[in-house]
C-alpha positions as CSV (number, residue, x, y, z in Angstrom):
1,X,54.1,76.9,102.3
2,X,54.3,73.2,102.7
3,X,50.8,71.9,101.8
4,X,49.8,68.4,102.7
5,X,46.8,66.0,102.7
6,X,46.8,63.6,105.6
7,X,44.8,60.7,106.8
8,X,43.6,57.3,105.6
9,X,43.4,56.7,101.8
10,X,40.3,58.3,100.4
11,X,39.7,60.2,103.6
12,X,42.5,62.7,103.6
13,X,42.2,66.1,105.1
14,X,44.0,69.3,104.0
15,X,46.8,70.6,106.1
16,X,50.1,72.4,106.2
17,X,53.5,72.0,107.9
18,X,54.3,75.1,109.9
19,X,57.7,76.7,110.4
20,X,58.4,74.4,113.4
21,X,57.7,71.3,111.4
22,X,54.3,70.7,113.0
23,X,51.2,69.5,111.1
24,X,48.3,72.0,111.1
25,X,44.7,71.2,110.0
26,X,43.3,73.3,107.2
27,X,39.9,71.6,106.9
28,X,38.2,74.6,108.6
29,X,39.5,76.8,105.9
30,X,39.3,74.8,102.7
31,X,37.7,71.5,101.8
32,X,40.8,70.1,100.1
33,X,44.0,71.0,98.3
34,X,42.8,70.9,94.7
35,X,42.9,73.0,91.5
36,X,41.1,75.9,93.2
37,X,43.6,76.0,96.0
38,X,46.6,75.6,93.6
39,X,45.7,78.7,91.7
40,X,47.5,81.9,92.3
41,X,44.4,83.3,94.1
42,X,44.0,80.1,96.2
43,X,47.6,80.1,97.2
44,X,47.5,83.8,98.1
45,X,44.5,83.1,100.4
46,X,46.3,80.3,102.2
47,X,49.5,82.4,102.5
48,X,47.6,85.0,104.5
49,X,46.8,82.5,107.3
50,X,48.6,82.5,110.6
51,X,49.8,78.9,110.8
52,X,50.2,79.0,114.5
53,X,46.5,79.7,114.9
54,X,45.4,76.6,113.0
55,X,44.5,73.4,114.9
56,X,47.5,71.3,115.7
57,X,47.3,67.7,114.5
58,X,48.6,65.2,117.0
59,X,50.5,62.0,116.3
60,X,52.0,61.0,112.9
61,X,49.2,60.4,110.5
62,X,49.7,59.0,107.0
63,X,50.7,61.6,104.4
64,X,48.6,61.2,101.2
65,X,49.2,62.8,97.8
66,X,49.5,66.4,98.8
67,X,47.0,67.7,96.2
68,X,44.1,66.3,94.2
69,X,42.5,66.9,90.8
70,X,45.3,65.7,88.5
71,X,44.3,64.9,84.9
72,X,47.8,64.0,83.8
73,X,50.9,62.5,85.4
74,X,53.6,63.3,82.7
75,X,57.1,62.1,83.0
76,X,60.4,62.9,81.2
77,X,63.0,60.3,80.4
78,X,66.8,60.4,80.3
79,X,66.9,64.1,81.4
80,X,70.3,63.8,83.1
81,X,73.3,63.3,80.8
82,X,75.1,61.1,83.3
83,X,72.0,58.9,83.8
84,X,71.7,58.5,80.0
85,X,75.3,57.4,80.0
86,X,74.9,54.8,82.7
87,X,72.0,53.2,80.8
88,X,73.9,53.2,77.5
89,X,71.5,55.7,75.9
90,X,72.2,58.7,73.7
91,X,71.5,62.2,75.1
92,X,68.1,63.1,73.7
93,X,67.8,66.1,71.3
94,X,64.3,66.8,72.6
95,X,62.5,65.8,75.8
96,X,61.4,62.2,76.0
97,X,57.8,62.4,77.1
98,X,55.7,59.5,78.5
99,X,52.9,59.1,80.9
100,X,52.5,57.5,84.3
101,X,49.0,56.4,85.2
102,X,47.0,58.3,87.7
103,X,46.5,55.0,89.5
104,X,50.2,54.8,90.1
105,X,50.0,57.9,92.3
106,X,50.1,57.3,96.0
107,X,51.1,58.8,99.4
108,X,54.8,59.5,100.1
109,X,55.4,56.6,102.5
110,X,52.9,54.0,101.2
111,X,54.2,50.5,100.4
112,X,55.5,50.0,96.8
113,X,54.0,46.7,95.5
114,X,56.0,44.6,93.0
115,X,54.1,43.7,89.9
116,X,53.2,40.1,89.4
117,X,56.4,38.1,88.5
118,X,58.5,41.3,88.5
119,X,62.3,40.8,88.2
120,X,63.5,44.3,87.4
121,X,61.8,46.9,89.5
122,X,64.0,50.0,90.0
123,X,64.0,53.3,91.8
124,X,64.3,56.9,90.4
125,X,64.4,60.0,92.6
126,X,62.8,62.9,90.7
127,X,61.7,66.5,91.1
128,X,58.0,66.9,90.3
129,X,56.4,70.1,89.0
130,X,52.8,70.7,90.0
131,X,50.8,73.0,87.7
132,X,48.6,75.7,89.3
133,X,47.4,77.7,86.3
134,X,46.3,76.2,82.9
135,X,49.2,76.1,80.5
136,X,48.8,75.8,76.7
137,X,51.6,76.8,74.3
138,X,53.3,78.8,77.0
139,X,56.7,80.4,76.4
140,X,59.8,79.3,78.3
141,X,59.9,82.8,79.8
142,X,56.4,82.5,81.2
143,X,56.5,78.8,82.1
144,X,57.4,79.0,85.8
145,X,54.5,81.4,86.4
146,X,52.2,78.5,85.8
147,X,53.7,76.4,88.7
148,X,51.9,76.0,92.0
149,X,54.8,74.2,93.6
150,X,57.2,71.3,93.6
151,X,57.1,67.8,95.0
152,X,59.3,64.8,95.5
153,X,58.5,61.9,93.2
154,X,59.8,58.3,93.0
155,X,59.4,57.3,89.4
156,X,59.4,53.6,90.2
157,X,60.1,51.6,87.0
158,X,59.9,47.9,86.0
159,X,62.7,47.7,83.5
160,X,61.7,44.4,81.8
161,X,58.3,45.9,81.0
162,X,59.8,49.3,80.1
163,X,62.6,48.0,77.7
164,X,61.9,44.4,76.7
165,X,58.1,44.2,76.3
166,X,57.6,46.6,73.4
167,X,58.6,50.1,72.4
168,X,56.5,52.2,74.8
169,X,57.8,53.1,78.3
170,X,54.3,53.6,79.8
171,X,53.9,49.9,80.6
172,X,56.9,49.7,82.8
173,X,56.2,53.0,84.6
174,X,52.4,52.8,85.2
175,X,51.9,49.9,87.6
176,X,49.9,50.5,90.8
177,X,51.9,52.2,93.6
178,X,54.7,53.2,91.1
179,X,54.4,57.0,91.8
180,X,54.8,58.0,95.4
181,X,54.4,61.8,95.7
182,X,55.1,64.1,98.6
183,X,55.2,64.2,101.6
184,X,54.3,67.9,100.9
185,X,54.0,70.3,98.1
186,X,56.4,73.2,98.5
187,X,54.9,76.3,96.9
188,X,56.9,77.9,94.1
189,X,57.6,81.1,96.0
190,X,59.7,79.1,98.4
191,X,61.9,77.5,95.7
192,X,64.3,80.2,94.6
193,X,65.9,78.0,92.0
194,X,64.4,74.6,91.0
195,X,67.7,73.9,89.1
196,X,69.9,73.8,92.2
197,X,68.3,71.2,94.5
198,X,70.3,68.3,96.1
199,X,68.6,64.9,95.6
200,X,69.4,61.4,96.8
201,X,68.3,57.8,97.2
202,X,69.1,55.2,99.8
203,X,68.3,51.5,99.4
204,X,68.5,49.5,102.6
205,X,70.5,52.3,104.1
206,X,73.1,52.5,101.3
207,X,73.4,55.7,99.3
208,X,72.7,54.9,95.6
209,X,71.8,58.3,94.1
210,X,73.5,61.5,95.0
211,X,72.8,64.3,92.5
212,X,71.4,67.7,91.8
213,X,68.7,69.2,89.6
214,X,71.4,71.5,88.1
215,X,72.5,68.6,85.8
216,X,69.2,68.4,84.0
217,X,69.5,68.5,80.2
218,X,66.2,70.3,79.8
219,X,65.3,72.6,82.8
220,X,61.9,73.0,84.3
221,X,60.9,76.0,82.3
222,X,61.9,74.3,79.0
223,X,59.9,71.2,80.0
224,X,56.7,73.1,80.8
225,X,56.9,75.0,77.5
226,X,57.6,71.9,75.5
227,X,54.9,69.7,77.1
228,X,52.3,72.5,76.9
229,X,52.9,72.6,73.2
230,X,51.7,68.9,73.0
231,X,48.7,69.0,75.3
232,X,47.1,71.4,77.8
233,X,48.4,71.2,81.3
234,X,45.6,71.7,83.9
235,X,45.9,72.7,87.6
236,X,46.9,69.7,89.5
237,X,48.8,68.1,86.7
238,X,52.3,66.8,87.4
239,X,55.5,66.7,85.4
240,X,58.2,64.5,86.9
241,X,61.5,65.6,85.4
242,X,63.9,62.8,85.3
243,X,66.5,61.2,87.6
244,X,70.3,61.5,88.2
245,X,72.6,58.5,87.9
246,X,72.6,55.7,90.5
247,X,69.6,53.7,89.5
248,X,69.7,49.9,89.8
249,X,69.8,49.4,86.1
250,X,73.1,51.3,85.8
251,X,75.0,49.3,88.4
252,X,78.0,47.5,86.9
253,X,78.8,44.7,86.3
254,X,75.5,43.4,87.7
255,X,72.3,45.6,87.9
256,X,70.5,45.6,91.2
257,X,66.7,45.5,91.4
258,X,64.2,45.7,94.2
259,X,62.8,42.7,96.1
260,X,60.2,42.3,98.7
261,X,61.4,43.5,102.1
262,X,63.7,46.2,100.7
263,X,63.4,49.7,102.0
264,X,63.8,52.7,99.6
265,X,64.3,56.3,100.8
266,X,64.4,59.2,98.3
267,X,64.8,62.9,99.2
268,X,65.2,66.3,97.6
269,X,66.4,69.4,99.4
270,X,63.4,71.3,100.7
271,X,60.9,68.7,99.6
272,X,61.3,66.2,102.3
273,X,61.9,62.5,102.2
274,X,59.9,59.3,101.3
275,X,60.5,55.9,102.8
276,X,58.8,53.0,101.2
277,X,58.8,49.3,102.0
278,X,58.8,47.0,98.9
279,X,56.1,44.3,99.2
280,X,55.1,41.3,97.1
281,X,52.3,41.4,94.6
282,X,48.8,40.9,95.9
283,X,45.3,41.3,94.5
């Protein structure tokens, strides 16, 4: 299933995308797409529905974050060997774990706002894992059974704040609007192999990233097991798993960063595409 939440910010309704790509309303069945619906029981209930019998939603409403109830937005750094190389960083021996703020999360096609005086805002197309069942000290073998589904994430990053303003990455990763998610959550049963998904980024129509999740250093199951040994993962929590090469920081000889008016599109096979306009800082 492709689960969505659509409508104006703060007033989103639950929905799904049917086999013909049409948006169907789920508000007569569930109040929202939250932890209860992301559980195995909740997803099984939704899977029994006949999508073509659900109310059709007309027009092209805004797509919000496709689920709610997150307590953590966890991110993994330098998880593609070729991306580590382009940034001049060594291949990590263990996953690099940091946090993006919950306030950075936003709808798939919402505007990305540059931080005040930003000079090094960058793009990162990433596969996001959405937890459906509480995970604490889970084994790698059992890890994927805790997944509700997968989403497209742009791990937007301000490189000056990430690399030049102290040792923690969270500052450069957690600005408002720096975590577009969606447009939909694709349930885990429809992702045969999360380690073989094509992914890409276009900036102003030019292809910048063209990679695959098969080149991850630490695969999804390893990441869930590792992160769940540090802190509990709750239903609705997200792990965004790193990016392939082609980010602005890695462009030689002169890195390229985002400016107001630019348009960034990121996509992953099966998970849809986001298109975001870059706008100036505003209070």
